[in-house]
N, C-alpha and C positions, 0 to 999 in steps of 0.2 A: 576505418572506412576505406573501401576499395573504390578507386577512381574508375569511372567508366569511360572507355575510349570508343567513340563511334562517330558517325557523320551522316549527312543527308544531302544528296545531290539530285536535284530534279531537272537538270539540264538535258538538252538533246544529246549530250555526250553519254547518256545512260547506256548501260549494256544492253537493255532490251531493244533500244533503237538500233544499235549495231547488229544485234542478232537478227532482228526483223529485216534489215537491209541485206545481210549476207547469207541468209538461209536460202537453200535452193528449192525447198518445198515444205509442206506442212510437217512432214515427219522429221526433216532436218531441223525445222524450227523447234519442235518438241525436244529433240535430242540436245540441241544447244541450250535451251532453257534449263533442262535438267542438269547441265554441266556448270551452271552459274555457281560460283563460290559465294556462299552467303555468310561465311564466318569460319572460325577455326576453333577446334576443341582444345582441351587443356594440354594435349600432347602436341599442339601446334599443327595438327593435321586438318586439311580443308574439309568443310562441311558443304555439300552440294545441295542444290535445290531438289534434286531427285532423292536425296536422303530424307527429305521432308515430304516426299510425294506431292510436290507442288507443281511439277511440270505439266501435268494434264490440265489442271484448272487454268493455268496461265496460257496454255496453248488455245484453249477454248475461247478465252477473251480476245485472241488475235485471229481466230479462224476466218473471219471475213476481211479483216484489215490486211491480211497477207496478200490478198488478190490485188494486182496492180490497178491503180486508179486512173481511168481514162477520162481525159478532159479535152476541150478544144480551145484553140486560140481565138482571138477576136476575128481572125480571118478564116475560121473554121478548119484549121489544120489540127491533125491528131497530135496529142501530147500525153505523156505518161508522167504523173507526179506521184511519187511513191517513196516515202521516207525522207527524213530531213536532218541527218547528222551534220553539224557544221564542220568545215575542214580545218579550222584552227584548233578546236578542242576535241574533235572526233575524227572519223575517217572520211567524212565529206562527200559521200557518193549516194546516189539513189539505190534502190534495191536491185539485186542481181536478177530477181524474177522479172522486174519491169524491163531491164536492159535486154534480157534474152527474149522476152515477148516482142519487144520493138524490133529486134533483129529478124524475127520471123515475119513481121508484118511489113517492114519497109526495106527498100533497096539501100537506103543510107540512114544511119542513126547517129544523132548527135546527143551526147550526154554531158552534163555539167559536172565538173570537179573544181569547185571554187577556191578562191584565195590563192591563186598563183601556182607556179610550177614547183614551189618549195613545199606547199601544203597539199592542196587538192590533187594536183597531178601526181605527186609523189605517192600519196596514199591510194589513189585510184590504180596506179600501176603495181605498187609493191604489195598492196593488200587485195583489192578487188580483182584486178586482172589475174594475179597469181592464183587466187583461190577459185575463181570462176572460169579460168581458162579463156580469157578474152584477149584479143590482139588488135587494138586500134591501129589505124594507119596514119591518121592526120590529127594534129593538135592545133586548135584555134586559140591563140593567146590574145585575149581582149585587153586593149589599152585605151585609156582616155587621156586627153590633154591635161585635164585637171590633176589626175593622179600622177602623171609624169612630172608636172611642175611642182607638185607637193614633194615628191621624192627628190626634186632638184633644189629644194630649199625655200620654195615660195610659201608664204603663210597660207593657211587653209582659207582664210577670208579673202585672199587675193588670187586664188587659183583660177578664177574666171578671167582675170586680166591678162592681156598679152605679155609674155615674158619668155623670149627666146633663149635667154641665158639659163634660166631655171629649167626650161625644156631640154636643152642640150645636156645638162648635167643629169637630169632625171631619166634620160634615155638609157643611161648605163644600167639602171635597174631593170629596164625592159630587156636589154641585151643579155643579162644574166639569166632571166627566165627562158629566153629563146635558146641560149646555150644549153641549159638543162634539158629542154625538150629535145633538141637535135642531137647533142653529143653525149648526154647521160642516159636518156630514155630511148634513143634510137628512132624517134618519130619525126615526121615531116612537119615543121611548124609553119603556120601562117598567122601573121599579126592582123587582127581586125581593129581598126581605129574606130571606136564607138563615138560617132560624131553627134554633137548636140547643136541645136539651132544657132546658138550664140558663139560657137567656137570660131577662133581666128583662122581665116583662110591662109594667112601667112605662116602660122604655126603648123597647120596641116601640111602645107607644101614643104616646110622645113623637115618635118618628121618623115614624110614620104621620101624625100630625097636622101635623107640619112639612111633609111632602111634599104632603099634601092642600091645605094653604093656598097652595102654590105651583103647584097644578094639575098635579102630576106623578103620572102613573098608577103605582100600586104594587100589589104582590101579596106576601102572606106565604107564602113557600115553605117547607114543612115536609118536604121530601124526605129530609133526613138522618134524621128520626125515623119518617116514615110511608110512605116510598117514593113510588110513583106517585100514590097518593091525596093526598099532601101537595102535589102540583103541579097539581091539577085547576083551581084558580082561576087560576093563572098561564097554563096552557094555553088556557083559555077567553078570557082577556084578550088573549093573543097572537093568537089566531084573529080576534078582533074588530078589533084594531088593524091587522092585516095587510090589511084591506080598503082602507086608505088607499093612494092612488095616489102614492107617493113616488118621487122620482127623486134618487138620491144625488149629492152634491156632492164633487168632488175638490178637495183643498186646493191643489193646484198643477197646472199644465199640463205636458204632455210637453215643450213647447218652452221652458219656463223654464230658466234656467241652473241649474247644480248649487247654487250659493250661494243663489239665489232660492228654490229648493225647500226647502233646509234652513231658511232664515229664515222662510218661510211656516209651516212646521210648528212651529218653535220659538216664534214669536210668537202664531200663531192657536190652536194646540192646547195647547202647554205654558204659554203665558202669559208667556214670557220677554220681556225688554225688548230683547234683542239677542243676537248670536252672536259669539264670539271664536274665531279659528282659529289653530292652531299653524302655524309656518312649513312644517312637513312636510305638513300638510293642504292648505295653499294650493298647494304644489307639485304634490301629487297631483291636486287638482281641475283645475289647468291642464293637466296631462298627460292626464287622462281626457277632457277636452273636446277636446283636440287629436287624440286617438285616434278621436273621432267618437261617443263614447258619452254625450253630454250628455242625450239624450232619455230615458235610462233613469229609472225611478222610484228614489227613495231608500229605503233601509232603515236607519233610525237605531237604533244600539245604545245603549240608555240604561237606567239603573236603573228598576226597576218600583216602587220605594218612594216616589218623589217625581216631581212634574211637572218639577223641575229635574234636573240631572245629579249632584246630591249626595244620596245615599241617606238622609242624616240631616236634610235640609231637608224635613220632612214637611208643614209648614204653608204654606210659600212665601209668607209674609206680606210679606217685603221684596222689592224688585225683584231679579231675578237674570238672569244670562246663561247661555247654553248654550256650553260649551267643546268645540270639535271638535279631537280629537287626531290622528285618522287617517281617511283616505278610501280605500276600496278598490273597484275595479270587479270585479263578479262577472259575467263576460261570458256564462257559460252560464246562470246564473239570470236574467240580463238585468235586474239592478238594481245599485245602488251602495250599499255598506255605509258608513255614517258612524258612527264611534266617538266617543262623548262622554265627558267626564270621565275617570274611572279605571275604566271598564267593563272587565270581564274576560270574554272570550267563551267561557270554559269553563262548562258548566252547573253551577248550584249544587246540590251534593249534601249530604245530611245526614251528620253525623259518624258516626252509627250506622245502617247500611243497614237498611231495613225487613225485608229477607230474614232478618236475624238473629232476628227475633221469630216467624217462621213455622215451625210444626212440626205433626206429627201426634200427637194426644193418645192416651190409653190406649183410647179408644173407637174409634180409627181415623178421627177427625174432624180437619179442618184448623183449627188455631188460629192467631191472629196476623195474619190478613189485614185484619180490621176493628178 
C-alpha cells in the first residue's frame, strides 16, 4: 500500500487570495493563476495549473471580483474593501488594484496592514510596496490601553482596570513597533491612541507624557465614540507629516538567499538572536532555490501576539530564537511562505459567531451589529 501525502487548506492564506490581491490587472491575474504549482511529477518537477489548462476557467470565476469594491462609511465617506489575507498567516494587505485606484481618486490614501509593524507593515513594505512600486510616507501605529496593559503582564480579564505599572511595561512593546517603522522601514511614525469611553484619563495622560518625552508624534483618536469628528486631529497630523520626503527601506534584497531574508527579518524586525530550522524546512529551502525561486520575497506566518513565535511570550525580555517548521513556495503569488513555531494557517474564529447576535427587533430595526 502506498501512503498518500496531501492536505487541504481553506483559509484566507490561500494562494488564490494572495494572487487576487497582488495582480495588477486581469491578464496578470491569469498569468499568476497559471503559474500555481498544483503538485510534482515522479521526477520531482513542478506541475503548474497552466499544464492542466485550468488558468482560463479560474480567471473567468474572478473576472468581476477583481474589480475593486466601493463602499461608504456610516458618514458617507468613500472606502475600498477588496481582498482579505490576514497579516499573521498571509501577506495582510488589500489589493494592489484598489490601492492604485484610491491613489487616483484621492489626495490622501490610508490603507491597512494589520497586526503590527512585525507582520502587516513588514509584508506591506517588503512584498506589496516592492512589487507594486508604492512609496508611503506616513505610518499610523494604532495602540489601545488594553493591549498595552496586556503586554505589560495584566490578565486579559483585568485589562479594563486602571494599572499604570502594567501600562509602563507594555509601552516597551509599542516602542519596538515605532522603532521598526522609523529606523527599519524609514517611515514617519505617528501613534494613534484608540480611546474607548471607559478608558482611564490618568492612563491616557501617562501614555501621552511618555511618548512626548521620546519625541514620538501622537494623537488621541476617539473614533469609537465620536465617529469622524474624533479623528480630525489624527487626520490633520497625518497630512502634515505626509509632507516629509521619505523613501522606504526594504529589510532584505531580492538577491539575498532565502535563509538570509528570513534571518534579516527575524533579527532586525522581531529582535530575535537567531533562527532555527527543522530538517524539513532546510530541505524545502534547498529545493526552492534549485527550482529558481530564490528571488521571491518571503511571507512569514507568525503569531500576532508576540515578536517571538511563542504567543505566550508577550514581553520578550529574554533572548529568543525563531523556529522555522516549514517553507512553501507560492509561485502564483510570487512569494515564499515561511511557517514559524506552531502557527496554524486557518483563520482564528470566535466560538460564538457574531451573526448569532444579529436580529430585527419589534420596531423593524437591526440589532446586534454594534
